N, C-alpha and C positions, 0 to 999 in steps of 0.2 A: 655589143653591153653586154658582164656579167651580171646576173640578180645572185644573188643571194639569202641564204636564209639562215636565220634564227631559232633552236633547238625550239623556242615554243608556235612556229607553226608560220611568221610573219616572213617574210620574205622583200625581201631593198631590192626594189627596181629602180636601178640610174634614171629610163628613161620616165619615173615622173616623181623619181625624189623620196623627199618627206617634209611637205613645205607646211605643214603641222609645226618642226623641231630647224623651223630654220635653212632646212637646207633646198634649194633650190632644182625642177628639173635636169636631170642632165649634165648633174653630178654620180661621177664615176665613184666607183667604192673606195678606190685610192685616194681619189682628195674628198675624200668625209672628212671633216673633224675631229681630232681625236678625242673632242669631248660626247660624239656623238655613242645614242646606249639606244638598240628599238625602243623604242615608243609603247613596245604592247607589256614587253617585262623588263624590262632599266635589262638587259644581259646586253657586253660590252664586247667588242667585234670581233673581237677576238676570241667570240664562240660560236658565228659563224662560217658557213662554210659557205662556196659552189653549189645554188641551185640547181634540178637539173634543168 
């Protein structure tokens, strides 16, 4: 699964999800809840890009 990076440097990895914010491991980027934002800086999903 593809990883996505925030301008602040946080990388969303579907393999680990974001359990602290209610996103289970294995959750693909396209399946994130609309209200999910970067847990570090609060940036919206539109700010992220595919990580290398």
